[in-house]
VEXBALUM-837667 format. One record per residue (C-alpha): residue in one letter; z, y, x. Coordinates in nm, 3 decimals, m for minus. Layout:
N
lonu: A; w: Z; v: Y; u: X;
...
end
This chain:
178
lonu: X; w: m13.294; v: m10.762; u: m3.356;
lonu: X; w: m13.127; v: m10.932; u: m3.061;
lonu: X; w: m13.364; v: m10.759; u: m2.818;
lonu: X; w: m13.264; v: m10.424; u: m2.962;
lonu: X; w: m12.900; v: m10.516; u: m2.910;
lonu: X; w: m12.977; v: m10.610; u: m2.550;
lonu: X; w: m13.153; v: m10.277; u: m2.483;
lonu: X; w: m12.861; v: m10.083; u: m2.630;
lonu: X; w: m12.601; v: m10.277; u: m2.430;
lonu: X; w: m12.421; v: m10.055; u: m2.180;
lonu: X; w: m12.318; v: m10.331; u: m1.945;
lonu: X; w: m12.391; v: m10.688; u: m1.853;
lonu: X; w: m12.092; v: m10.808; u: m2.050;
lonu: X; w: m12.218; v: m10.637; u: m2.367;
lonu: X; w: m12.564; v: m10.785; u: m2.314;
lonu: X; w: m12.420; v: m11.132; u: m2.270;
lonu: X; w: m12.200; v: m11.090; u: m2.577;
lonu: X; w: m12.509; v: m10.988; u: m2.777;
lonu: X; w: m12.684; v: m11.306; u: m2.662;
lonu: X; w: m12.382; v: m11.514; u: m2.762;
lonu: X; w: m12.376; v: m11.344; u: m3.103;
lonu: X; w: m12.739; v: m11.431; u: m3.163;
lonu: X; w: m12.653; v: m11.796; u: m3.094;
lonu: X; w: m12.943; v: m11.860; u: m2.859;
lonu: X; w: m12.715; v: m12.053; u: m2.626;
lonu: X; w: m12.531; v: m12.380; u: m2.656;
lonu: X; w: m12.152; v: m12.398; u: m2.667;
lonu: X; w: m12.128; v: m12.498; u: m2.299;
lonu: X; w: m12.337; v: m12.196; u: m2.201;
lonu: X; w: m12.120; v: m11.976; u: m2.419;
lonu: X; w: m11.800; v: m12.095; u: m2.252;
lonu: X; w: m11.948; v: m12.033; u: m1.904;
lonu: X; w: m12.058; v: m11.685; u: m2.002;
lonu: X; w: m11.722; v: m11.602; u: m2.155;
lonu: X; w: m11.550; v: m11.704; u: m1.834;
lonu: X; w: m11.793; v: m11.487; u: m1.640;
lonu: X; w: m11.741; v: m11.192; u: m1.874;
lonu: X; w: m11.364; v: m11.218; u: m1.850;
lonu: X; w: m11.375; v: m11.232; u: m1.473;
lonu: X; w: m11.623; v: m10.946; u: m1.454;
lonu: X; w: m11.414; v: m10.734; u: m1.693;
lonu: X; w: m11.113; v: m10.771; u: m1.466;
lonu: X; w: m11.324; v: m10.666; u: m1.169;
lonu: X; w: m11.484; v: m10.375; u: m1.361;
lonu: X; w: m11.148; v: m10.214; u: m1.418;
lonu: X; w: m11.103; v: m10.186; u: m1.039;
lonu: X; w: m11.458; v: m10.083; u: m0.943;
lonu: X; w: m11.611; v: m9.744; u: m1.000;
lonu: X; w: m11.950; v: m9.893; u: m1.094;
lonu: X; w: m11.946; v: m10.089; u: m1.423;
lonu: X; w: m12.119; v: m10.427; u: m1.434;
lonu: X; w: m12.094; v: m10.488; u: m1.059;
lonu: X; w: m11.837; v: m10.762; u: m0.990;
lonu: X; w: m11.657; v: m10.784; u: m0.662;
lonu: X; w: m11.844; v: m10.974; u: m0.391;
lonu: X; w: m11.593; v: m11.257; u: m0.378;
lonu: X; w: m11.599; v: m11.301; u: m0.757;
lonu: X; w: m11.975; v: m11.284; u: m0.764;
lonu: X; w: m12.014; v: m11.550; u: m0.497;
lonu: X; w: m11.771; v: m11.786; u: m0.665;
lonu: X; w: m11.937; v: m11.755; u: m1.007;
lonu: X; w: m12.299; v: m11.717; u: m0.896;
lonu: X; w: m12.392; v: m12.082; u: m0.929;
lonu: X; w: m12.267; v: m12.106; u: m1.288;
lonu: X; w: m12.432; v: m11.785; u: m1.401;
lonu: X; w: m12.762; v: m11.866; u: m1.233;
lonu: X; w: m12.756; v: m12.210; u: m1.391;
lonu: X; w: m12.678; v: m12.058; u: m1.729;
lonu: X; w: m12.961; v: m11.809; u: m1.694;
lonu: X; w: m13.198; v: m12.088; u: m1.586;
lonu: X; w: m13.090; v: m12.290; u: m1.890;
lonu: X; w: m13.154; v: m11.987; u: m2.108;
lonu: X; w: m13.496; v: m11.943; u: m1.949;
lonu: X; w: m13.581; v: m12.311; u: m2.005;
lonu: X; w: m13.471; v: m12.290; u: m2.367;
lonu: X; w: m13.677; v: m11.976; u: m2.416;
lonu: X; w: m13.980; v: m12.143; u: m2.258;
lonu: X; w: m13.930; v: m12.451; u: m2.477;
lonu: X; w: m13.906; v: m12.232; u: m2.784;
lonu: X; w: m14.219; v: m12.045; u: m2.677;
lonu: X; w: m14.407; v: m12.371; u: m2.621;
lonu: X; w: m14.294; v: m12.501; u: m2.962;
lonu: X; w: m14.400; v: m12.176; u: m3.125;
lonu: X; w: m14.741; v: m12.194; u: m2.954;
lonu: X; w: m14.789; v: m12.555; u: m3.063;
lonu: X; w: m14.694; v: m12.459; u: m3.417;
lonu: X; w: m14.938; v: m12.168; u: m3.406;
lonu: X; w: m15.221; v: m12.391; u: m3.277;
lonu: X; w: m15.147; v: m12.647; u: m3.549;
lonu: X; w: m15.143; v: m12.373; u: m3.812;
lonu: X; w: m15.475; v: m12.237; u: m3.682;
lonu: X; w: m15.630; v: m12.584; u: m3.694;
lonu: X; w: m15.499; v: m12.637; u: m4.048;
lonu: X; w: m15.639; v: m12.298; u: m4.145;
lonu: X; w: m15.981; v: m12.384; u: m4.004;
lonu: X; w: m15.984; v: m12.719; u: m4.184;
lonu: X; w: m15.883; v: m12.557; u: m4.512;
lonu: X; w: m16.140; v: m12.280; u: m4.462;
lonu: X; w: m16.414; v: m12.536; u: m4.398;
lonu: X; w: m16.313; v: m12.732; u: m4.707;
lonu: X; w: m16.319; v: m12.418; u: m4.921;
lonu: X; w: m16.654; v: m12.310; u: m4.775;
lonu: X; w: m16.798; v: m12.653; u: m4.857;
lonu: X; w: m16.653; v: m12.637; u: m5.206;
lonu: X; w: m16.808; v: m12.294; u: m5.262;
lonu: X; w: m17.144; v: m12.412; u: m5.128;
lonu: X; w: m17.145; v: m12.717; u: m5.359;
lonu: X; w: m17.034; v: m12.506; u: m5.655;
lonu: X; w: m17.319; v: m12.261; u: m5.590;
lonu: X; w: m17.567; v: m12.549; u: m5.571;
lonu: X; w: m17.434; v: m12.692; u: m5.898;
lonu: X; w: m17.452; v: m12.349; u: m6.058;
lonu: X; w: m17.816; v: m12.309; u: m5.950;
lonu: X; w: m17.899; v: m12.650; u: m6.097;
lonu: X; w: m17.720; v: m12.555; u: m6.418;
lonu: X; w: m17.916; v: m12.227; u: m6.436;
lonu: X; w: m18.242; v: m12.418; u: m6.389;
lonu: X; w: m18.137; v: m12.663; u: m6.660;
lonu: X; w: m18.049; v: m12.379; u: m6.895;
lonu: X; w: m18.387; v: m12.216; u: m6.833;
lonu: X; w: m18.564; v: m12.547; u: m6.894;
lonu: X; w: m18.371; v: m12.608; u: m7.215;
lonu: X; w: m18.433; v: m12.251; u: m7.330;
lonu: X; w: m18.806; v: m12.308; u: m7.283;
lonu: X; w: m18.789; v: m12.637; u: m7.474;
lonu: X; w: m18.589; v: m12.468; u: m7.749;
lonu: X; w: m18.843; v: m12.188; u: m7.776;
lonu: X; w: m19.126; v: m12.441; u: m7.800;
lonu: X; w: m18.937; v: m12.640; u: m8.063;
lonu: X; w: m18.863; v: m12.326; u: m8.267;
lonu: X; w: m19.233; v: m12.235; u: m8.261;
lonu: X; w: m19.325; v: m12.583; u: m8.377;
lonu: X; w: m19.059; v: m12.563; u: m8.649;
lonu: X; w: m19.204; v: m12.237; u: m8.781;
lonu: X; w: m19.554; v: m12.388; u: m8.786;
lonu: X; w: m19.427; v: m12.701; u: m8.958;
lonu: X; w: m19.239; v: m12.489; u: m9.214;
lonu: X; w: m19.556; v: m12.292; u: m9.292;
lonu: X; w: m19.753; v: m12.618; u: m9.319;
lonu: X; w: m19.485; v: m12.759; u: m9.550;
lonu: X; w: m19.501; v: m12.454; u: m9.776;
lonu: X; w: m19.881; v: m12.475; u: m9.780;
lonu: X; w: m19.867; v: m12.850; u: m9.849;
lonu: X; w: m19.621; v: m12.785; u: m10.132;
lonu: X; w: m19.869; v: m12.542; u: m10.290;
lonu: X; w: m20.154; v: m12.791; u: m10.241;
lonu: X; w: m19.942; v: m13.069; u: m10.392;
lonu: X; w: m19.863; v: m12.854; u: m10.694;
lonu: X; w: m20.230; v: m12.765; u: m10.745;
lonu: X; w: m20.337; v: m13.128; u: m10.698;
lonu: X; w: m20.074; v: m13.248; u: m10.945;
lonu: X; w: m20.186; v: m12.991; u: m11.201;
lonu: X; w: m20.549; v: m13.099; u: m11.149;
lonu: X; w: m20.457; v: m13.466; u: m11.180;
lonu: X; w: m20.265; v: m13.400; u: m11.503;
lonu: X; w: m20.563; v: m13.210; u: m11.645;
lonu: X; w: m20.804; v: m13.492; u: m11.555;
lonu: X; w: m20.564; v: m13.747; u: m11.699;
lonu: X; w: m20.560; v: m13.552; u: m12.028;
lonu: X; w: m20.940; v: m13.527; u: m12.021;
lonu: X; w: m20.965; v: m13.901; u: m11.954;
lonu: X; w: m20.724; v: m13.976; u: m12.236;
lonu: X; w: m20.922; v: m13.750; u: m12.472;
lonu: X; w: m21.254; v: m13.911; u: m12.370;
lonu: X; w: m21.110; v: m14.259; u: m12.403;
lonu: X; w: m20.983; v: m14.175; u: m12.753;
lonu: X; w: m21.316; v: m14.022; u: m12.844;
lonu: X; w: m21.511; v: m14.332; u: m12.724;
lonu: X; w: m21.275; v: m14.557; u: m12.905;
lonu: X; w: m21.339; v: m14.364; u: m13.226;
lonu: X; w: m21.714; v: m14.369; u: m13.155;
lonu: X; w: m21.707; v: m14.747; u: m13.096;
lonu: X; w: m21.500; v: m14.794; u: m13.410;
lonu: X; w: m21.754; v: m14.590; u: m13.605;
lonu: X; w: m22.043; v: m14.797; u: m13.466;
lonu: X; w: m21.861; v: m15.119; u: m13.532;
lonu: X; w: m21.785; v: m15.004; u: m13.889;
lonu: X; w: m22.146; v: m14.915; u: m13.952;
end
């Protein structure tokens, strides 16, 4: 914004006032510039060309203005250097953060691949276990039928044995009575 003000300034005094308004300069620089502006405004009223101070005024104020402009240039260079250092630091921080995020993504992908392999392995084990469960369930049903048949057979043989034992006992009682 201040550069736009400087481009639109019609004279040196307006340009310097714009710089003062932006507060780029210290208070000592401001007071020097104000003195220069006041002296140049008095000279501008007499001259036909605006912004060109009289030679005597220019020579008497030249050292102060040149020093002020040098100070402004030094401050601008210092600000530029600080901005560049800040930019370099920000770029380094960005690169470090980017590397950390890239590493994090790489490790997360590796963990995800291991998890997928584990899921596949467990799915295979589950499938095998389900197959074995179905076989065991069929065997259990078959064994239940066999158990029922065997129990029925045992009960029938136990009844036959009891009947034979009773019949022998009666036969032995009849022989003993005879």
